[in-house]
C-alpha positions in Angstrom: 56.8 -3.5 -67.1 54.3 -2.8 -64.4 55.4 -2.7 -60.7 53.0 -4.4 -58.3 52.8 -3.0 -54.8 52.0 -5.3 -52.0 49.4 -4.1 -49.5 50.0 -5.5 -46.0 47.4 -4.7 -43.3 47.3 -5.7 -39.6 43.9 -5.7 -38.0 42.0 -7.3 -35.2 40.6 -10.7 -36.1 37.0 -11.2 -36.9 34.9 -14.4 -36.6 35.1 -15.0 -40.3 39.0 -15.3 -39.9 38.6 -18.2 -37.4 38.8 -21.1 -39.9 42.0 -19.8 -41.3 43.6 -19.2 -37.9 42.6 -22.7 -36.7 43.9 -24.3 -39.9 47.2 -22.5 -39.7 47.6 -23.3 -36.0 47.1 -27.0 -36.8 49.5 -26.9 -39.7 52.1 -25.3 -37.4 51.3 -27.2 -34.3 54.8 -28.4 -33.7 56.0 -24.8 -33.5 52.9 -23.3 -31.8 51.7 -25.9 -29.4 48.0 -26.4 -28.8 45.4 -23.6 -28.1 41.8 -24.6 -28.6 39.5 -22.9 -31.1 37.4 -21.6 -28.2 40.4 -19.5 -27.0 40.7 -17.8 -30.4 37.0 -17.2 -30.5 37.1 -15.7 -26.9 39.9 -13.4 -28.0 37.8 -12.1 -30.9 34.6 -11.7 -28.9 36.1 -10.5 -25.7 34.3 -13.0 -23.4 34.9 -16.6 -22.4 32.5 -19.4 -23.2 31.5 -22.0 -20.8 30.4 -22.2 -17.2 32.2 -20.0 -14.6 34.5 -22.1 -12.4 36.6 -21.4 -9.3 39.7 -21.4 -11.5 38.3 -18.6 -13.6 37.8 -15.2 -11.9 36.1 -13.6 -14.8 34.2 -14.4 -17.9 35.9 -11.4 -19.6 38.7 -12.3 -22.0 41.6 -10.0 -21.9 43.3 -11.6 -25.0 43.2 -10.1 -28.4 43.7 -11.8 -31.8 45.3 -9.9 -34.6 45.7 -11.0 -38.3 48.0 -10.0 -41.0 46.7 -9.7 -44.6 48.6 -9.3 -47.8 46.6 -8.1 -50.8 43.4 -9.0 -48.9 44.6 -12.6 -48.2 45.2 -13.8 -44.7 48.9 -14.7 -44.1 49.3 -14.9 -40.3 48.0 -14.1 -36.8 49.1 -13.2 -33.3 47.3 -14.1 -30.1 48.3 -11.9 -27.2 47.2 -11.1 -23.6 47.6 -7.7 -22.1 48.1 -8.3 -18.3 45.6 -8.0 -15.5 43.1 -5.3 -16.1 43.5 -3.3 -12.9 47.2 -3.9 -12.3 49.5 -0.9 -11.8 52.2 -2.3 -14.1 50.9 -4.7 -16.7 52.9 -7.3 -18.6 51.5 -8.8 -21.7 52.2 -12.1 -23.2 52.5 -13.2 -26.8 50.9 -16.6 -26.7 51.3 -17.3 -30.4 52.6 -15.5 -33.5 52.5 -17.3 -36.8 52.9 -16.5 -40.5 52.3 -19.0 -43.2 55.5 -20.3 -44.7 55.4 -18.3 -47.9 54.8 -15.0 -46.0 57.8 -15.2 -43.7 61.0 -13.1 -43.6 59.3 -10.2 -45.4 58.8 -7.8 -42.4 55.3 -9.0 -41.9 56.1 -10.6 -38.5 57.6 -7.3 -37.4 54.5 -5.4 -38.5 52.3 -7.9 -36.7 54.3 -7.7 -33.5 54.5 -3.9 -33.6 50.7 -3.7 -34.0 50.3 -5.8 -30.8 52.8 -3.6 -28.9 51.0 -0.5 -30.1 47.6 -1.8 -29.0 49.2 -2.6 -25.6 50.4 1.0 -25.2 46.8 2.2 -25.7 45.8 0.2 -22.6 48.9 0.9 -20.6 50.6 -2.5 -21.2 54.2 -1.6 -22.2 56.1 -4.8 -21.5 55.6 -8.3 -23.0 56.9 -11.8 -22.6 57.1 -14.7 -25.1 58.3 -18.2 -25.2 59.9 -20.0 -28.1 61.1 -23.6 -28.3 64.9 -23.7 -28.4 64.9 -25.9 -31.6 62.9 -23.4 -33.7 64.3 -21.0 -36.2 61.8 -18.5 -34.7 64.4 -17.7 -32.0 66.2 -15.6 -34.6 63.0 -13.6 -35.1 62.8 -12.6 -31.4 66.4 -11.7 -31.3 66.1 -9.6 -34.5 63.1 -7.8 -32.9 65.4 -6.8 -30.0 63.7 -8.9 -27.4 66.0 -10.1 -24.6 66.4 -13.8 -23.7 65.8 -13.9 -20.0 65.9 -17.6 -19.4 64.3 -20.9 -20.2 61.8 -23.4 -18.9 60.5 -26.8 -20.1 57.4 -27.2 -22.1 54.0 -27.3 -20.5 51.0 -29.6 -20.9 47.9 -28.5 -22.8 46.0 -29.9 -19.8 47.6 -27.8 -17.1 49.3 -24.5 -18.1 51.4 -24.3 -14.9 53.1 -27.7 -14.9 56.2 -28.2 -17.0 55.7 -31.7 -18.3 57.7 -31.7 -21.5 61.5 -32.1 -22.0 61.4 -29.5 -24.8 63.4 -26.4 -23.8 61.5 -23.2 -24.2 63.5 -19.9 -24.4 61.8 -17.0 -22.6 62.0 -13.6 -24.2 61.1 -10.2 -22.7 60.3 -6.8 -24.3 60.3 -3.8 -22.0 61.1 -0.4 -23.4 62.0 0.9 -19.9 64.7 -1.8 -19.5 68.2 -0.4 -19.9 69.3 -3.7 -21.5 66.8 -3.3 -24.3 68.8 -0.5 -25.8 72.0 -2.4 -25.6 70.6 -5.4 -27.4 69.6 -3.2 -30.4 72.8 -1.6 -31.1 
C-alpha cells in the first residue's frame, strides 16, 4: 500500500488565480460578504484601479491576497491589509479568509493565517483584527487560533464601509502577540 503525502503551499496570489478567488467568494457570499473583483485584483497588483478621488488618499494598495494550494490545486484564499504604511504601530485586518468546503478542518486555515501574520512581521505589522458573523461556525476557527473576541458590531453595507446597516451581529477578534491576554487564551 502506497502512502500519498499531501503538499500544501501558501503563496501570494497571481492574476491567474483571480477567477478561482471570485468564484469561491461568490459561492461563500453569505459567510464572506461582498468584495468586488477589482479589490482582489488591486491586492495582487499593488495598485488601485480607477480615478483618484477625495476619499482615496493614494492609488497604492496596501492589501495582499494569499492563496492556499493542495497538490497544486487552489483550495482557499486570504485577503488582508497591513495598516497605514507610515504608522508607528500598524494594525492589519483580515478582510476575508476562506477555504473551500472539502479543504476545511485540516490545518490549512491555520497555515494560511500564519503566512499572513508572518508577512505582516516582515513589514512591522504585528497585530491584526478580524470580524466574523455570530451565526457562523467560523467563530470556532478564530477561537482555536487563539484570537481574542474583543466585542461586536452590526454588519455594514457594501455601499459604505463605515455605516452599520445590517442587523447581523459581527464578532470582532484581535490578534496581538504583545497583549498579555493572548497568552491566557492559549493555555
